C-alpha positions as CSV (number, residue, x, y, z in Angstrom):
1,X,-25.8,-22.4,37.4
2,X,-25.4,-24.9,34.5
3,X,-28.1,-23.1,32.6
4,X,-26.4,-19.7,33.1
5,X,-23.1,-21.2,31.8
6,X,-24.9,-22.7,28.8
7,X,-26.5,-19.3,28.0
8,X,-23.1,-17.5,28.3
9,X,-21.5,-20.1,26.1
10,X,-24.2,-19.6,23.5
11,X,-23.8,-15.8,23.6
12,X,-20.0,-16.2,23.1
13,X,-20.6,-18.6,20.1
14,X,-23.0,-16.1,18.5
15,X,-20.6,-13.2,19.1
16,X,-17.7,-15.2,17.7
17,X,-19.8,-16.2,14.6
18,X,-20.7,-12.5,14.0
19,X,-17.1,-11.4,14.3
20,X,-15.8,-14.1,12.0
21,X,-18.6,-13.3,9.5
22,X,-17.6,-9.6,9.5
23,X,-13.9,-10.5,9.1
24,X,-14.7,-12.9,6.3
25,X,-16.7,-10.2,4.4
26,X,-13.8,-7.8,4.8
27,X,-11.3,-10.2,3.5
28,X,-13.4,-11.2,0.5
29,X,-14.7,-7.7,-0.3
30,X,-14.2,-6.7,-4.0
31,X,-13.3,-3.1,-4.9
32,X,-16.0,-0.8,-6.4
33,X,-14.2,-0.6,-9.8
34,X,-14.4,-4.4,-10.3
35,X,-18.0,-4.1,-11.7
36,X,-17.4,-0.7,-13.4
37,X,-18.4,-0.9,-17.1
38,X,-15.3,1.2,-17.9
39,X,-13.2,-1.9,-17.2
40,X,-14.6,-3.6,-20.3
41,X,-14.2,-2.5,-23.9
42,X,-17.2,-2.3,-26.3
43,X,-16.3,-5.7,-27.8
44,X,-16.5,-7.3,-24.3
45,X,-12.7,-7.7,-23.9
46,X,-10.9,-6.1,-20.9
47,X,-10.2,-2.4,-21.4
48,X,-6.4,-1.8,-21.4
49,X,-5.0,1.7,-20.8
50,X,-1.7,2.1,-22.6
51,X,-1.1,5.4,-20.8
52,X,-2.4,6.9,-17.6
53,X,-5.9,8.4,-17.8
54,X,-6.7,11.4,-15.7
55,X,-10.2,11.3,-14.1
56,X,-11.9,14.5,-15.4
57,X,-13.1,17.4,-13.3
58,X,-16.7,17.0,-12.0
59,X,-16.3,13.2,-11.4
60,X,-15.6,11.6,-8.0
61,X,-11.8,11.4,-7.4
62,X,-11.2,14.1,-10.1
63,X,-7.5,14.6,-10.8
64,X,-6.5,11.1,-10.0
65,X,-4.8,9.1,-12.7
66,X,-5.7,5.5,-13.5
67,X,-4.6,2.5,-15.5
68,X,-7.2,-0.2,-16.2
69,X,-6.0,-3.8,-16.5
70,X,-2.2,-3.1,-16.4
71,X,-1.6,-6.8,-15.9
72,X,-2.4,-7.2,-19.6
73,X,0.4,-4.8,-20.5
74,X,3.1,-7.3,-19.5
75,X,6.5,-6.6,-21.0
76,X,7.9,-10.0,-20.1
77,X,6.8,-13.6,-20.3
78,X,3.5,-14.6,-18.7
79,X,3.7,-15.9,-15.1
80,X,1.6,-18.8,-13.6
81,X,-0.5,-16.2,-11.7
82,X,-1.6,-14.5,-15.0
83,X,-4.4,-17.0,-15.5
84,X,-5.8,-16.3,-12.0
85,X,-6.1,-12.5,-12.6
86,X,-9.6,-11.3,-13.5
87,X,-9.1,-7.6,-13.6
88,X,-6.5,-5.1,-12.3
89,X,-6.4,-1.4,-11.7
90,X,-3.9,1.2,-10.6
91,X,-4.5,4.7,-9.5
92,X,-2.0,7.4,-8.6
93,X,-2.6,10.8,-6.9
94,X,-0.1,13.1,-5.1
95,X,2.5,10.4,-4.6
96,X,0.1,7.7,-3.4
97,X,-0.3,4.5,-5.4
98,X,-3.3,2.1,-5.1
99,X,-2.6,-0.9,-7.3
100,X,-4.1,-4.3,-7.3
101,X,-6.0,-7.1,-8.9
102,X,-9.0,-9.3,-8.4
103,X,-7.6,-12.9,-8.5
104,X,-8.9,-16.4,-8.1
105,X,-5.9,-18.6,-7.1
106,X,-7.9,-21.8,-7.8
107,X,-7.4,-20.8,-11.5
108,X,-3.6,-20.4,-11.2
109,X,-1.4,-22.6,-13.5
110,X,0.1,-24.6,-10.6
111,X,1.7,-27.2,-13.0
112,X,4.1,-24.6,-14.3
113,X,5.3,-23.6,-10.8
114,X,8.9,-24.4,-9.7
115,X,9.4,-26.2,-6.5
116,X,10.3,-22.9,-4.8
117,X,7.2,-21.1,-6.2
118,X,5.0,-24.0,-5.2
119,X,6.2,-23.8,-1.6
120,X,5.6,-20.0,-1.7
121,X,2.1,-20.6,-3.1
122,X,1.4,-23.1,-0.2
123,X,2.7,-20.6,2.4
124,X,0.5,-17.9,0.9
125,X,-2.7,-19.9,1.1
126,X,-1.9,-21.0,4.6
127,X,-1.2,-17.5,5.7
128,X,-4.3,-16.1,3.9
129,X,-6.8,-18.9,3.4
130,X,-9.5,-16.5,2.1
131,X,-7.5,-16.3,-1.2
132,X,-8.6,-19.7,-2.4
133,X,-11.7,-20.8,-4.2
134,X,-13.2,-17.3,-4.9
135,X,-12.4,-13.9,-6.4
136,X,-10.4,-11.8,-4.0
137,X,-8.8,-8.4,-4.2
138,X,-5.1,-8.2,-3.5
139,X,-3.2,-5.0,-3.8
140,X,-0.8,-2.4,-2.4
141,X,-1.5,1.1,-1.1
142,X,0.8,3.9,-0.1
143,X,3.6,6.2,-1.1
144,X,5.9,5.3,-3.9
145,X,9.0,6.9,-5.4
146,X,11.2,6.5,-8.4
147,X,14.4,4.7,-7.6
148,X,17.0,4.9,-10.5
149,X,14.1,4.9,-12.9
150,X,12.2,2.0,-11.3
151,X,9.3,2.0,-8.9
152,X,10.1,1.8,-5.2
153,X,7.5,1.2,-2.5
154,X,7.5,3.7,0.4
155,X,7.8,3.0,4.1
156,X,4.1,3.3,4.6
157,X,3.0,0.9,1.9
158,X,0.3,-1.6,3.0
159,X,-0.7,-4.9,1.5
160,X,-4.5,-5.0,1.1
161,X,-6.6,-8.2,0.9
162,X,-10.3,-7.4,0.4
163,X,-10.9,-4.5,2.8
164,X,-8.2,-5.6,5.3
165,X,-4.8,-3.9,5.3
166,X,-1.5,-5.3,6.6
167,X,1.9,-3.6,6.9
168,X,4.5,-5.2,4.7
169,X,6.3,-6.4,7.8
170,X,3.2,-8.1,9.1
171,X,2.3,-9.7,5.7
172,X,5.9,-10.8,5.2
173,X,6.0,-12.5,8.6
174,X,2.7,-14.4,7.8
175,X,4.2,-15.4,4.5
176,X,7.4,-16.7,6.1
177,X,9.7,-14.2,4.3
178,X,11.5,-11.0,5.1
179,X,9.9,-7.6,4.5
180,X,12.8,-6.9,2.0
181,X,11.9,-10.1,0.0
182,X,8.2,-9.2,-0.1
183,X,9.0,-5.6,-1.1
184,X,11.3,-6.8,-3.9
185,X,8.7,-9.3,-5.1
186,X,6.0,-6.6,-5.4
187,X,8.3,-4.2,-7.1
188,X,9.4,-6.9,-9.5
189,X,5.8,-7.7,-10.4
190,X,5.0,-4.0,-11.0
191,X,8.1,-3.8,-13.1
192,X,7.1,-6.8,-15.1
193,X,3.9,-4.9,-16.2
194,X,6.1,-2.1,-17.4
195,X,4.7,0.0,-14.6
196,X,5.9,3.6,-14.6
197,X,4.5,6.4,-12.5
198,X,2.8,9.2,-14.4
199,X,4.9,12.3,-15.2
200,X,2.2,14.9,-14.9
């Protein structure tokens, strides 16, 4: 009997380890575009699109419009998270926005954070511990609209970390804030990058 319990416990530990491993890989997965040579200019610096670029016919995802490294197009002062961003990309197609960045929060300028921002940073890494000590993709996906000339996230927008997606309500709860606050924070960050939806 004891032997059977020991075997069952071992099986549960192995299954738990496999599940955690799969979840960890999903949380830390980087997007395909991160290693795309098109993200880097000929001189080795990050490629920055000043305007939306349409993916030409004949290529995968033809018709989609992209912006490479929009975080480097900032129209306002740099923020502490700026140093943590490795690369960023936005794509837009038929009202759907996929925008995010590969970040490493261990490279963030923590000394310049206000007390409130430091508390929010602490809440973030407690809610999503996979964000620390490695490059991780963080982004938003879903419908967007123009709201008085500015970008507004749709009701179906998801927060994506690696290959894992969360509703804004779920992510906000984990972060200890309201969905309205999280939505406003994301929209403010997109606005800071002078982020406008393509017109064509």
